[in-house]
GUROVEX-594189 format. One record per residue (C-alpha): residue in one letter; chain; y negated, x negated, z. Coordinates in Angstrom, 1 decimal, always signed. Each point is the difference from the previous one (the first is absolute). Last residue first. Layout:
! residues N
<node residuo="a" cadena="A" y="Y" x="X" z="Z"/>
...
This chain:
! residues 302
<node residuo="y" cadena="A" y="-112.9" x="-35.9" z="+74.1"/>
<node residuo="s" cadena="A" y="+0.5" x="+2.3" z="+3.3"/>
<node residuo="g" cadena="A" y="-2.0" x="-2.3" z="+1.8"/>
<node residuo="t" cadena="A" y="-1.0" x="-3.6" z="-1.4"/>
<node residuo="i" cadena="A" y="+2.2" x="-1.8" z="-2.3"/>
<node residuo="v" cadena="A" y="-1.9" x="-2.9" z="-1.2"/>
<node residuo="n" cadena="A" y="+0.7" x="+0.1" z="-3.7"/>
<node residuo="n" cadena="A" y="-2.7" x="-3.1" z="-0.5"/>
<node residuo="l" cadena="A" y="-0.5" x="-2.9" z="+2.4"/>
<node residuo="p" cadena="A" y="-3.3" x="-0.7" z="+1.2"/>
<node residuo="e" cadena="A" y="-1.1" x="-3.8" z="-0.8"/>
<node residuo="g" cadena="A" y="+0.8" x="-2.6" z="+3.0"/>
<node residuo="s" cadena="A" y="+0.7" x="-2.8" z="-2.8"/>
<node residuo="l" cadena="A" y="+4.0" x="-0.1" z="+1.3"/>
<node residuo="y" cadena="A" y="+0.6" x="+4.2" z="-0.3"/>
<node residuo="r" cadena="A" y="-2.2" x="+0.2" z="-3.6"/>
<node residuo="l" cadena="A" y="+1.9" x="-3.0" z="-1.5"/>
<node residuo="m" cadena="A" y="+3.3" x="+2.1" z="+1.5"/>
<node residuo="q" cadena="A" y="-1.0" x="+2.9" z="-1.4"/>
<node residuo="s" cadena="A" y="-0.2" x="-1.2" z="-3.7"/>
<node residuo="r" cadena="A" y="+3.1" x="-2.2" z="+0.8"/>
<node residuo="v" cadena="A" y="+1.6" x="+3.5" z="+0.7"/>
<node residuo="l" cadena="A" y="-1.1" x="+2.2" z="-2.8"/>
<node residuo="k" cadena="A" y="+0.4" x="-2.9" z="-2.5"/>
<node residuo="c" cadena="A" y="+3.4" x="-0.3" z="+1.4"/>
<node residuo="s" cadena="A" y="+0.4" x="+3.7" z="+0.0"/>
<node residuo="r" cadena="A" y="-1.2" x="+1.0" z="-3.5"/>
<node residuo="r" cadena="A" y="+2.4" x="-2.4" z="-1.5"/>
<node residuo="l" cadena="A" y="+3.0" x="+1.1" z="+2.0"/>
<node residuo="s" cadena="A" y="-1.0" x="+4.1" z="-0.7"/>
<node residuo="a" cadena="A" y="-0.5" x="-1.1" z="-3.3"/>
<node residuo="p" cadena="A" y="+3.6" x="-1.3" z="-0.4"/>
<node residuo="t" cadena="A" y="+0.9" x="+3.1" z="+1.6"/>
<node residuo="s" cadena="A" y="+1.7" x="+1.9" z="+2.9"/>
<node residuo="g" cadena="A" y="-3.0" x="+2.3" z="+0.3"/>
<node residuo="a" cadena="A" y="+2.4" x="+3.3" z="-1.2"/>
<node residuo="v" cadena="A" y="+3.2" x="-1.8" z="+1.0"/>
<node residuo="h" cadena="A" y="+0.9" x="+2.1" z="+3.3"/>
<node residuo="p" cadena="A" y="+3.4" x="+0.9" z="-1.1"/>
<node residuo="t" cadena="A" y="-0.5" x="+2.4" z="-2.7"/>
<node residuo="l" cadena="A" y="+1.8" x="+3.5" z="-0.4"/>
<node residuo="l" cadena="A" y="-0.9" x="+2.8" z="-3.1"/>
<node residuo="v" cadena="A" y="+0.7" x="+2.9" z="+1.6"/>
<node residuo="g" cadena="A" y="+1.3" x="+3.3" z="-2.1"/>
<node residuo="p" cadena="A" y="+2.7" x="+1.2" z="+2.0"/>
<node residuo="a" cadena="A" y="+0.9" x="-1.6" z="+3.2"/>
<node residuo="t" cadena="A" y="+3.8" x="-2.4" z="+0.6"/>
<node residuo="w" cadena="A" y="-2.3" x="-3.4" z="+1.6"/>
<node residuo="l" cadena="A" y="-2.3" x="+2.7" z="+1.7"/>
<node residuo="p" cadena="A" y="+2.6" x="+1.4" z="+2.0"/>
<node residuo="h" cadena="A" y="+0.8" x="-3.3" z="+1.4"/>
<node residuo="g" cadena="A" y="+3.3" x="-1.4" z="+0.0"/>
<node residuo="p" cadena="A" y="-0.2" x="-3.5" z="+0.3"/>
<node residuo="p" cadena="A" y="-3.4" x="-0.3" z="+1.7"/>
<node residuo="l" cadena="A" y="-3.7" x="+0.0" z="-2.0"/>
<node residuo="p" cadena="A" y="-2.0" x="-3.0" z="+1.5"/>
<node residuo="e" cadena="A" y="-2.2" x="+1.5" z="+0.7"/>
<node residuo="p" cadena="A" y="+0.7" x="+2.4" z="+2.2"/>
<node residuo="d" cadena="A" y="-2.2" x="+1.9" z="-1.3"/>
<node residuo="t" cadena="A" y="-0.7" x="-0.7" z="-3.4"/>
<node residuo="v" cadena="A" y="-2.7" x="-2.4" z="-2.2"/>
<node residuo="d" cadena="A" y="-0.2" x="-0.3" z="-3.9"/>
<node residuo="l" cadena="A" y="+1.5" x="+3.8" z="-0.6"/>
<node residuo="a" cadena="A" y="-0.3" x="+2.2" z="-3.1"/>
<node residuo="a" cadena="A" y="+0.3" x="+3.7" z="+0.3"/>
<node residuo="r" cadena="A" y="+0.9" x="+2.8" z="-1.8"/>
<node residuo="l" cadena="A" y="-0.8" x="+4.0" z="+1.3"/>
<node residuo="r" cadena="A" y="+1.8" x="+3.4" z="-0.3"/>
<node residuo="g" cadena="A" y="+3.9" x="-1.3" z="-0.7"/>
<node residuo="t" cadena="A" y="+0.5" x="+1.5" z="+3.0"/>
<node residuo="r" cadena="A" y="+1.8" x="-2.9" z="+1.9"/>
<node residuo="l" cadena="A" y="-3.4" x="-2.1" z="-0.6"/>
<node residuo="e" cadena="A" y="-1.6" x="+2.8" z="+2.0"/>
<node residuo="a" cadena="A" y="+2.4" x="-0.9" z="+3.1"/>
<node residuo="v" cadena="A" y="-0.4" x="-4.0" z="-0.3"/>
<node residuo="l" cadena="A" y="-3.0" x="+0.4" z="-0.1"/>
<node residuo="a" cadena="A" y="-0.5" x="+2.1" z="+3.5"/>
<node residuo="g" cadena="A" y="+2.7" x="-2.8" z="+1.5"/>
<node residuo="t" cadena="A" y="-2.2" x="-2.5" z="-0.9"/>
<node residuo="h" cadena="A" y="-3.4" x="+1.1" z="+1.5"/>
<node residuo="v" cadena="A" y="-1.6" x="-2.1" z="-2.1"/>
<node residuo="v" cadena="A" y="-3.5" x="-2.4" z="+1.1"/>
<node residuo="g" cadena="A" y="+3.5" x="-2.2" z="+2.4"/>
<node residuo="g" cadena="A" y="+1.0" x="-1.1" z="-3.5"/>
<node residuo="r" cadena="A" y="-3.8" x="-2.3" z="-0.5"/>
<node residuo="s" cadena="A" y="-2.6" x="-0.1" z="-3.1"/>
<node residuo="a" cadena="A" y="+2.0" x="+0.0" z="-3.3"/>
<node residuo="n" cadena="A" y="+1.2" x="+3.8" z="-0.2"/>
<node residuo="v" cadena="A" y="+0.0" x="+1.4" z="-3.4"/>
<node residuo="l" cadena="A" y="+1.1" x="+3.9" z="+1.0"/>
<node residuo="v" cadena="A" y="+0.8" x="+1.7" z="-3.7"/>
<node residuo="a" cadena="A" y="-0.9" x="+4.2" z="-0.6"/>
<node residuo="g" cadena="A" y="+2.5" x="+1.9" z="-1.4"/>
<node residuo="d" cadena="A" y="-1.6" x="+3.1" z="+1.4"/>
<node residuo="k" cadena="A" y="-3.0" x="-0.5" z="+1.6"/>
<node residuo="m" cadena="A" y="-0.5" x="-1.6" z="+3.5"/>
<node residuo="r" cadena="A" y="-1.0" x="+1.8" z="+2.7"/>
<node residuo="a" cadena="A" y="+3.6" x="+0.3" z="+1.4"/>
<node residuo="l" cadena="A" y="-0.4" x="-3.6" z="+0.0"/>
<node residuo="f" cadena="A" y="-3.0" x="-0.3" z="+2.2"/>
<node residuo="a" cadena="A" y="+1.7" x="+2.9" z="+2.4"/>
<node residuo="a" cadena="A" y="+2.9" x="-1.9" z="+0.1"/>
<node residuo="d" cadena="A" y="-1.0" x="-2.5" z="+1.3"/>
<node residuo="v" cadena="A" y="-2.4" x="-3.2" z="-2.0"/>
<node residuo="m" cadena="A" y="-2.1" x="-0.8" z="+3.2"/>
<node residuo="g" cadena="A" y="+2.7" x="-1.8" z="+1.8"/>
<node residuo="a" cadena="A" y="-2.0" x="-3.1" z="+1.1"/>
<node residuo="t" cadena="A" y="-3.4" x="+1.3" z="-1.2"/>
<node residuo="g" cadena="A" y="-2.2" x="-0.1" z="+2.7"/>
<node residuo="g" cadena="A" y="+1.8" x="-2.5" z="+1.9"/>
<node residuo="t" cadena="A" y="-0.9" x="-3.0" z="-2.8"/>
<node residuo="a" cadena="A" y="+2.5" x="-1.1" z="-2.5"/>
<node residuo="p" cadena="A" y="-2.4" x="-0.5" z="-2.9"/>
<node residuo="v" cadena="A" y="-0.3" x="+2.4" z="-2.7"/>
<node residuo="l" cadena="A" y="+0.7" x="-0.1" z="-3.3"/>
<node residuo="l" cadena="A" y="+2.5" x="+2.8" z="-0.5"/>
<node residuo="v" cadena="A" y="-0.4" x="+0.9" z="-4.2"/>
<node residuo="v" cadena="A" y="+0.5" x="+4.3" z="-0.6"/>
<node residuo="v" cadena="A" y="+0.5" x="+0.6" z="-3.6"/>
<node residuo="d" cadena="A" y="+0.1" x="+3.1" z="-2.3"/>
<node residuo="a" cadena="A" y="-2.6" x="+0.9" z="+2.6"/>
<node residuo="r" cadena="A" y="-1.9" x="+3.5" z="-0.1"/>
<node residuo="p" cadena="A" y="+1.8" x="+1.3" z="+3.4"/>
<node residuo="l" cadena="A" y="-0.3" x="-3.1" z="+2.3"/>
<node residuo="l" cadena="A" y="-4.2" x="+0.7" z="+0.1"/>
<node residuo="g" cadena="A" y="-0.3" x="+2.9" z="+1.5"/>
<node residuo="p" cadena="A" y="+1.9" x="-1.8" z="+3.3"/>
<node residuo="l" cadena="A" y="-1.4" x="-3.2" z="-1.1"/>
<node residuo="e" cadena="A" y="-3.8" x="+1.0" z="+1.1"/>
<node residuo="d" cadena="A" y="+0.4" x="-0.8" z="+3.2"/>
<node residuo="e" cadena="A" y="+1.2" x="-3.6" z="-0.9"/>
<node residuo="g" cadena="A" y="-4.2" x="-0.4" z="-1.2"/>
<node residuo="h" cadena="A" y="-0.2" x="+0.5" z="-4.0"/>
<node residuo="v" cadena="A" y="-1.7" x="-3.2" z="-2.3"/>
<node residuo="g" cadena="A" y="-2.1" x="-0.1" z="-2.7"/>
<node residuo="e" cadena="A" y="-3.2" x="-0.5" z="+2.4"/>
<node residuo="r" cadena="A" y="+1.9" x="+0.1" z="+3.7"/>
<node residuo="a" cadena="A" y="+2.5" x="+1.3" z="+2.0"/>
<node residuo="t" cadena="A" y="+0.9" x="-1.0" z="+3.1"/>
<node residuo="r" cadena="A" y="+4.1" x="-1.9" z="+0.0"/>
<node residuo="a" cadena="A" y="+0.2" x="+0.0" z="-3.5"/>
<node residuo="v" cadena="A" y="+1.2" x="+2.5" z="-2.6"/>
<node residuo="r" cadena="A" y="-0.4" x="-0.7" z="-3.5"/>
<node residuo="v" cadena="A" y="+0.5" x="+2.7" z="-2.9"/>
<node residuo="i" cadena="A" y="+0.6" x="-2.0" z="-3.5"/>
<node residuo="d" cadena="A" y="+0.9" x="+2.0" z="-3.4"/>
<node residuo="v" cadena="A" y="+1.7" x="-1.5" z="-2.7"/>
<node residuo="e" cadena="A" y="-0.2" x="-1.2" z="-3.3"/>
<node residuo="f" cadena="A" y="+2.4" x="-3.5" z="+0.4"/>
<node residuo="g" cadena="A" y="-3.1" x="-2.0" z="-1.2"/>
<node residuo="q" cadena="A" y="-1.4" x="-1.0" z="+2.8"/>
<node residuo="l" cadena="A" y="+3.4" x="+0.0" z="+2.8"/>
<node residuo="r" cadena="A" y="-0.4" x="-3.3" z="+0.9"/>
<node residuo="r" cadena="A" y="-3.5" x="-0.1" z="+0.9"/>
<node residuo="e" cadena="A" y="+1.1" x="+3.1" z="+2.0"/>
<node residuo="l" cadena="A" y="+2.6" x="-1.9" z="+2.4"/>
<node residuo="a" cadena="A" y="-2.6" x="-2.9" z="-0.1"/>
<node residuo="q" cadena="A" y="-2.8" x="+2.6" z="+2.3"/>
<node residuo="g" cadena="A" y="+3.1" x="+1.1" z="+2.1"/>
<node residuo="i" cadena="A" y="+0.8" x="-3.4" z="+1.0"/>
<node residuo="s" cadena="A" y="-3.1" x="-0.7" z="+1.1"/>
<node residuo="g" cadena="A" y="-0.4" x="+3.5" z="+2.0"/>
<node residuo="y" cadena="A" y="+1.0" x="+3.8" z="-0.9"/>
<node residuo="g" cadena="A" y="+2.9" x="+0.4" z="+2.4"/>
<node residuo="v" cadena="A" y="+1.1" x="+3.2" z="-1.8"/>
<node residuo="i" cadena="A" y="-0.4" x="-0.3" z="-4.0"/>
<node residuo="l" cadena="A" y="+0.6" x="+3.2" z="-1.6"/>
<node residuo="v" cadena="A" y="+1.8" x="-0.3" z="-3.7"/>
<node residuo="t" cadena="A" y="-1.3" x="+3.4" z="-2.0"/>
<node residuo="g" cadena="A" y="+2.1" x="-0.1" z="-2.9"/>
<node residuo="d" cadena="A" y="-1.2" x="+0.1" z="-3.7"/>
<node residuo="a" cadena="A" y="+2.2" x="-3.3" z="-1.3"/>
<node residuo="l" cadena="A" y="+2.5" x="-1.1" z="+2.2"/>
<node residuo="v" cadena="A" y="+2.9" x="+1.2" z="-0.8"/>
<node residuo="g" cadena="A" y="+3.0" x="+2.7" z="+0.6"/>
<node residuo="t" cadena="A" y="+3.7" x="-0.4" z="-2.3"/>
<node residuo="h" cadena="A" y="+1.5" x="+1.2" z="-2.7"/>
<node residuo="h" cadena="A" y="+4.0" x="-0.6" z="-0.1"/>
<node residuo="y" cadena="A" y="+1.7" x="-2.5" z="-1.7"/>
<node residuo="a" cadena="A" y="+3.1" x="-0.8" z="+2.0"/>
<node residuo="w" cadena="A" y="+1.8" x="-2.4" z="-2.4"/>
<node residuo="e" cadena="A" y="+2.5" x="-1.0" z="+2.6"/>
<node residuo="g" cadena="A" y="+2.1" x="-3.3" z="+0.4"/>
<node residuo="r" cadena="A" y="+0.5" x="+0.4" z="+3.6"/>
<node residuo="e" cadena="A" y="-2.5" x="-2.6" z="+1.1"/>
<node residuo="k" cadena="A" y="-2.1" x="+0.7" z="-2.8"/>
<node residuo="a" cadena="A" y="-0.1" x="+3.6" z="+1.3"/>
<node residuo="a" cadena="A" y="-1.2" x="-1.3" z="+3.9"/>
<node residuo="a" cadena="A" y="-2.9" x="-2.2" z="-1.9"/>
<node residuo="f" cadena="A" y="-1.6" x="+3.1" z="-1.8"/>
<node residuo="e" cadena="A" y="+0.4" x="+2.2" z="+3.5"/>
<node residuo="p" cadena="A" y="-2.0" x="-2.9" z="+1.5"/>
<node residuo="f" cadena="A" y="-2.4" x="+0.2" z="-3.1"/>
<node residuo="d" cadena="A" y="-0.5" x="+3.7" z="+0.5"/>
<node residuo="r" cadena="A" y="-3.7" x="-0.3" z="-1.6"/>
<node residuo="l" cadena="A" y="-2.0" x="+1.2" z="+3.1"/>
<node residuo="v" cadena="A" y="+2.1" x="-1.8" z="+2.5"/>
<node residuo="a" cadena="A" y="-0.5" x="-3.5" z="-2.1"/>
<node residuo="i" cadena="A" y="-3.8" x="+1.0" z="-0.3"/>
<node residuo="m" cadena="A" y="-0.8" x="+0.4" z="+3.7"/>
<node residuo="a" cadena="A" y="+2.0" x="-3.2" z="+0.7"/>
<node residuo="g" cadena="A" y="-1.6" x="-2.0" z="-2.6"/>
<node residuo="v" cadena="A" y="-3.3" x="+1.2" z="+0.8"/>
<node residuo="a" cadena="A" y="+0.5" x="-0.6" z="+4.0"/>
<node residuo="w" cadena="A" y="+1.8" x="-3.2" z="-0.5"/>
<node residuo="e" cadena="A" y="-3.6" x="-1.2" z="-1.7"/>
<node residuo="a" cadena="A" y="-1.6" x="+1.2" z="+2.7"/>
<node residuo="t" cadena="A" y="+1.8" x="-2.4" z="+2.3"/>
<node residuo="g" cadena="A" y="+0.5" x="-3.0" z="-2.4"/>
<node residuo="a" cadena="A" y="-4.2" x="+0.3" z="-0.6"/>
<node residuo="e" cadena="A" y="-1.6" x="+0.7" z="+3.0"/>
<node residuo="h" cadena="A" y="+2.7" x="-2.7" z="+2.4"/>
<node residuo="v" cadena="A" y="-2.3" x="-1.9" z="+0.5"/>
<node residuo="g" cadena="A" y="-3.5" x="+1.2" z="+0.8"/>
<node residuo="r" cadena="A" y="-0.1" x="+1.1" z="+3.6"/>
<node residuo="a" cadena="A" y="+2.1" x="-2.7" z="+1.7"/>
<node residuo="n" cadena="A" y="-0.2" x="+1.0" z="+4.0"/>
<node residuo="c" cadena="A" y="-2.1" x="-1.2" z="+2.1"/>
<node residuo="l" cadena="A" y="+0.8" x="-0.5" z="+4.1"/>
<node residuo="i" cadena="A" y="-2.3" x="-1.6" z="+2.1"/>
<node residuo="v" cadena="A" y="+2.1" x="-1.4" z="+3.9"/>
<node residuo="g" cadena="A" y="-2.6" x="+1.0" z="+2.0"/>
<node residuo="e" cadena="A" y="+2.3" x="+2.1" z="+2.6"/>
<node residuo="p" cadena="A" y="+3.3" x="-1.0" z="-0.9"/>
<node residuo="l" cadena="A" y="+2.2" x="+1.9" z="-3.1"/>
<node residuo="h" cadena="A" y="+2.9" x="+1.8" z="+0.2"/>
<node residuo="p" cadena="A" y="-1.2" x="+4.2" z="-0.7"/>
<node residuo="r" cadena="A" y="-2.0" x="-1.3" z="-3.3"/>
<node residuo="y" cadena="A" y="+2.6" x="-2.4" z="-0.9"/>
<node residuo="r" cadena="A" y="+2.6" x="+3.0" z="-1.9"/>
<node residuo="e" cadena="A" y="-2.6" x="+2.0" z="-1.0"/>
<node residuo="v" cadena="A" y="-1.5" x="-2.6" z="-2.4"/>
<node residuo="g" cadena="A" y="-0.2" x="+1.2" z="-2.9"/>
<node residuo="a" cadena="A" y="-1.9" x="-1.6" z="-3.7"/>
<node residuo="t" cadena="A" y="+3.3" x="-3.0" z="+0.9"/>
<node residuo="v" cadena="A" y="-0.9" x="-3.2" z="-0.7"/>
<node residuo="t" cadena="A" y="-1.5" x="-0.5" z="+4.1"/>
<node residuo="q" cadena="A" y="-2.2" x="-1.9" z="+1.4"/>
<node residuo="l" cadena="A" y="+0.8" x="-0.3" z="+3.9"/>
<node residuo="l" cadena="A" y="-3.4" x="-2.0" z="+1.5"/>
<node residuo="r" cadena="A" y="-0.5" x="-1.5" z="+3.4"/>
<node residuo="l" cadena="A" y="+3.3" x="-0.9" z="+1.5"/>
<node residuo="k" cadena="A" y="-0.7" x="-3.5" z="+2.4"/>
<node residuo="p" cadena="A" y="+2.7" x="+2.3" z="+2.8"/>
<node residuo="m" cadena="A" y="+2.9" x="+0.6" z="-2.9"/>
<node residuo="r" cadena="A" y="+3.2" x="+1.0" z="+1.8"/>
<node residuo="g" cadena="A" y="-1.0" x="+3.9" z="+0.3"/>
<node residuo="l" cadena="A" y="-0.2" x="+0.2" z="-3.4"/>
<node residuo="l" cadena="A" y="+3.3" x="-1.9" z="-0.7"/>
<node residuo="e" cadena="A" y="+2.0" x="+3.0" z="+1.9"/>
<node residuo="a" cadena="A" y="-2.6" x="+2.5" z="-1.5"/>
<node residuo="t" cadena="A" y="+1.3" x="-0.7" z="-3.3"/>
<node residuo="l" cadena="A" y="+3.2" x="-1.2" z="+0.6"/>
<node residuo="a" cadena="A" y="+1.6" x="+2.6" z="-3.1"/>
<node residuo="p" cadena="A" y="-2.6" x="-1.7" z="-2.3"/>
<node residuo="p" cadena="A" y="-1.9" x="+2.4" z="-1.8"/>
<node residuo="m" cadena="A" y="+0.8" x="+0.1" z="-3.6"/>
<node residuo="l" cadena="A" y="-2.2" x="-1.5" z="-2.1"/>
<node residuo="p" cadena="A" y="-0.7" x="-3.0" z="+2.1"/>
<node residuo="p" cadena="A" y="-1.9" x="-1.5" z="+2.9"/>
<node residuo="i" cadena="A" y="-3.1" x="-1.8" z="-0.8"/>
<node residuo="w" cadena="A" y="-0.4" x="-1.3" z="+4.0"/>
<node residuo="v" cadena="A" y="-3.8" x="-2.2" z="+0.3"/>
<node residuo="e" cadena="A" y="+0.3" x="-1.9" z="+4.0"/>
<node residuo="v" cadena="A" y="+3.1" x="-1.1" z="-0.1"/>
<node residuo="e" cadena="A" y="+0.9" x="-2.3" z="+3.3"/>
<node residuo="q" cadena="A" y="+1.7" x="+2.2" z="+2.4"/>
<node residuo="a" cadena="A" y="+2.1" x="+0.7" z="-3.1"/>
<node residuo="g" cadena="A" y="+1.3" x="-3.7" z="+0.1"/>
<node residuo="e" cadena="A" y="+3.7" x="-0.3" z="-1.7"/>
<node residuo="p" cadena="A" y="+0.9" x="+1.9" z="-3.1"/>
<node residuo="p" cadena="A" y="+1.1" x="+4.1" z="+0.2"/>
<node residuo="r" cadena="A" y="+4.0" x="+0.3" z="+0.3"/>
<node residuo="p" cadena="A" y="+0.4" x="+3.8" z="-1.0"/>
<node residuo="g" cadena="A" y="-1.7" x="+0.1" z="-3.3"/>
<node residuo="g" cadena="A" y="-3.5" x="+0.8" z="-0.9"/>
<node residuo="d" cadena="A" y="-0.6" x="-3.0" z="-2.7"/>
<node residuo="y" cadena="A" y="-2.1" x="-2.1" z="+2.0"/>
<node residuo="v" cadena="A" y="-1.3" x="-3.3" z="-2.0"/>
<node residuo="v" cadena="A" y="-2.0" x="-2.1" z="+2.0"/>
<node residuo="c" cadena="A" y="-3.3" x="-1.3" z="-0.9"/>
<node residuo="e" cadena="A" y="-1.9" x="-2.1" z="+2.2"/>
<node residuo="v" cadena="A" y="-4.0" x="-0.5" z="-0.5"/>
<node residuo="d" cadena="A" y="-2.3" x="-2.4" z="+0.7"/>
<node residuo="p" cadena="A" y="-1.6" x="+0.3" z="-3.0"/>
<node residuo="l" cadena="A" y="+0.9" x="+2.1" z="-3.2"/>
<node residuo="d" cadena="A" y="+2.0" x="-1.3" z="-2.9"/>
<node residuo="a" cadena="A" y="+3.3" x="+1.8" z="+0.7"/>
<node residuo="l" cadena="A" y="-1.0" x="+3.3" z="+0.3"/>
<node residuo="a" cadena="A" y="+0.9" x="+1.9" z="-3.5"/>
<node residuo="d" cadena="A" y="+2.6" x="-2.9" z="+0.0"/>
<node residuo="v" cadena="A" y="+1.4" x="+2.1" z="+3.9"/>
<node residuo="i" cadena="A" y="-0.5" x="+3.6" z="-1.6"/>
<node residuo="a" cadena="A" y="+2.4" x="-1.2" z="-3.1"/>
<node residuo="q" cadena="A" y="+2.5" x="-1.7" z="+2.9"/>
<node residuo="s" cadena="A" y="+0.4" x="+4.0" z="+1.6"/>
<node residuo="p" cadena="A" y="-0.7" x="+1.5" z="+2.7"/>
<node residuo="a" cadena="A" y="-3.2" x="-1.6" z="+1.6"/>
<node residuo="w" cadena="A" y="+0.4" x="-1.3" z="+3.5"/>
<node residuo="i" cadena="A" y="-3.3" x="-2.1" z="+0.7"/>
<node residuo="k" cadena="A" y="-1.0" x="-2.4" z="+2.4"/>
<node residuo="m" cadena="A" y="-3.2" x="-1.3" z="+0.8"/>
């Protein structure tokens, strides 16, 4: 059985499996020979530009196991009969940790203090604070739960929102009434037709003055033009690990917008994520080889 894996670390994690040939393909423009023989493909963090073409050249493909939580770049091109699994459980720690750090950095004006340091300026002033505030988590799944665990001890109120309401969790239809309460709004929703552009001008207008928008989901969830307009007024601030477009091109208005902290889609790019990716992939392959049901199988709309 032939497997394409995104890194040597994952190849090493599968090295002792019987009758398996595991080849590294890191997503570059020159994939290895033998796509027609690949039965399991584990793509890299950033989907290759050749994704659609490669999937069309893999007649023996039976399993596509991502190392990301999001699978939106694969679903439109997935051949019939191929099982699609995501990496739920891999990036929770890194993404939740980034979200906590990002909201604190913006509230406590760390970027402004760093800029003042470069100017050699002692720029003393009062800042915001997380304590006594309300954090609204939009997309309360496994990453949202990990974020809430990390916020324990910060003396904040947590408001949870998911697609469907359940005990202790509000439904998305309640968002208009919840947004004005939040000091920090954290986006953790998957990229779907229903979430594309959900954070539009009306959504942002409902956020309270001085609130912080934290996006650790996908750039397309936020209407970039509407966000830039709010940032330029100084009414809202933001921390963005993802953008639309991505990568953010030179000269884009977000580079110079006030009150925004930008990181280049690194929330889940940590040693912990790599360790957990290897563990998940190995577990999945053991299940696959023994004919057991796989975990994290994507059906419907997540």
